N, C-alpha and C positions, 0 to 999 in steps of 0.2 A: 547597526542593528535596528530593527523597527521598534517603535514604541509599543506599549501594551494597550493603547486606547481602544483598538477595535481590530478584529481579524480583517475586516473589509478595508482597512487602511494599510495592509501589509504589501500591497503591490502585486498580488496574484491576479492575473487577468481572468475576467469572466467573459465567456463567449455565448452567444445565443444557442439554445438547445433546438436543433432542427426537428422537423416533423418525424424524421426517422434518422437513425444513427448507424453508420457502417464503419467498422474499424475496431481497434483494440481499445477498450474502455474499462474503467474500474469504478466500482462503488466503494467510496472511501470515507473514513471519518476525518473531518477537518478538526484539528485540535484547537484549544484555546490559545490566545496570544502568548502567555508565559511559556507554554510548551513549545510553540513554534520558535520562540527566541532561544529556549534551552537547546532545541535540536540543532539550530544553526551553530550555536556556540560549541556544542559537543562535536559536531561534524568537523568544524574548523580545528578543534583540538586533537581529534583522534584519527582523521583520515589524512594521510601524509601527502605533501606535494608530489605530483607525478601520478596520482591516482587518475583513472579514467573519468571518474565523476565524484564530486563532493557536493553534498546538499548545501545550498546557499539561498540567500534572500530572493533570488529570482525563481525559485521553485518551492512547491508546497510540501512540507512535512506532513505525513498522513499515515493512518493505519488502514490497510486494505481489508475490506470485507470480502470482495471477490473481484476478479478481473477476467475478461475473455474477449475473443475476437467476435464481434457481432456483425450480422448482416441485416440491414433494414429493421432495426429495433425501434418500435414506435415510441414517440415521445411520451405518450400517455402511460405506457407501461413503465418507462424509466422513472417518471414522476411518481407513479404509484409505489415503486420500490423505495424511493427516497422517503416518502411520507410514512410508509409502514416501519422502516428501519429507524427513522428519527423518533417515532412514537415509542418504539421498544427501548431506545437508548437514551431518551431524554433524562437529564439529570444525573447520568452515570459518570463515573470516573474510571480511568484505566491506570492502575499502578504500573509504572515502567521500572526496569532495573537492569537485567542482564544485557551485556554488550557482547556480541559474538560475531566471528567470521562465519559466513555461510556460503555453501556452494563454491563457485569459482572465484569468489572475491568480494561478495557483498559484506558490508558492515552493518549489522542490525542492532538497533536499540529495542529490546524485546519487552513485551508485556510480562509481568510476573505470572508464572504459569499456573497458579491456583487461586482459589478464593471466589466469592460470589460475583465480583465484577468480571472476572475472567470467564465465569460460566455464562453470564449474560452476554458477553461479547461472542462467545462460541455459538450461542443460540442465534444471535443476529447474523453471524457469518453463515450458518447453515440455512437460514431463511434466504439470504442473499444469493445462494447458489442457484436458486430457481431462475435467476436471470438468464442462464444459458439455455433453458428449456425451449427448444424449437427455434432458437435465434442464432446459434453458432454458425459462423461462416466456415463452410467445410474446407475451402482452400487455405484460408488464413490459419485455421485451427490445425490443419495438418502440419504447418510449419511450427506451430507452438508445440505440438506433440513431438516432432523430431528434435526440436531444441531441448525439450525436457529429457528426451532419451539420451542425448549427448551430455547434457549437464549433470545428470544424476546416474550415469553408468547403467542405463537401462533398468532402473528401479521399476519393477512391474506396477506397484501401487501408484507411484507418481505418474507413470505414463498413462495408466488407466484413468486417473483423475483428470489429466489433461485432455484425454479423449472425450470424457463425459461432460466435464464442467468448463473446459478451456483454461484451467488453472490447476497446477500440480499440488500446491500446498493447501489442501482442503481437508475438512472433517478431522480425522485423527491426526493428520499431518499439518493442520493449521498452525501457523507460527506468527501470531500477530506482532507487528513491529513497525517502527519507523526506520526507513532505510537512510543511513547517514552517508553512504557512498559506496563506490565500487572500486576495488584495487586488485587487479589480477596478479600482482607480483606474488611469488611464493610466500607461504605463511612463515617460513623461516627467515625471510628478509625483514630486518628490524623495522624498516619504514612501513611495512604492510601490516604490522600487528597493532591492534588498538592498545592504547597505553593503560587502560583500566578495564576491569572485568565487569563492573557494574556501576550504574549511576541511578540512584533512587530518585524518583520523581512521580508525582501524581498528575496525570493528564486529565483535564476536563474535556468532555465532548462538546464541541461547538455546534457542529451540524454534520449531516451526511450529504455528500455531493457526488455527482457523476462527473468523470473527467476523462479526457483522452490520455492514454498512457504512452509515455515515450521510452527511450532506451534506459535500461537498468531501473525500470519502475519510476522514472522521473515524471513529475506533473508540473507543467509550466502554465496551465490554464485549467479552469473548471467551467462546466456548463452552468449558465445562470439558472437559478431555480424558478425564475418567473417566466 
């Protein structure tokens, strides 16, 4: 496990932020080192061998503010979002607790659903949604919409969210969490059930970053803030 000296020593790659960005990206909260270590340990304990994905030291635990498929998003705009969101969240913490299976097999370590810190997080999330304004890639987002339709049984609200924002779990449906893994085995398979229902922990916000988003919400690298 990584030590707690610095998030920048945890081995998550930084890549240069180009003049414009095309692809599926996310605005995410990077946790403090103790939370990163706790997430790795929790994923190792709760996501069983054989799962399609388990959070580990080569990927970044994170809380997503928004994500979407962008086309030619200017670097200056992305940096402005990061600056504004970091200002809003500076010094904040996020109480984590509930652990739940979600959708077709995600294992989420969720934020506590009420309280002032949760309200501040909701406000930052709703601000971040403007990232999609005028920048969604129509072809890539059509695939996101179709995937949302399949995954959530044609839930009208979630499909509409994906069409408008490029991300289904927004506004009233926002469920801030750290993804511990993805296990598509049926919920009644003992190996696919998380062993605990809650793990209380207070996450400190280290910074907000822009990152390319991989399969099952995985982040293997973040764009450099400089």
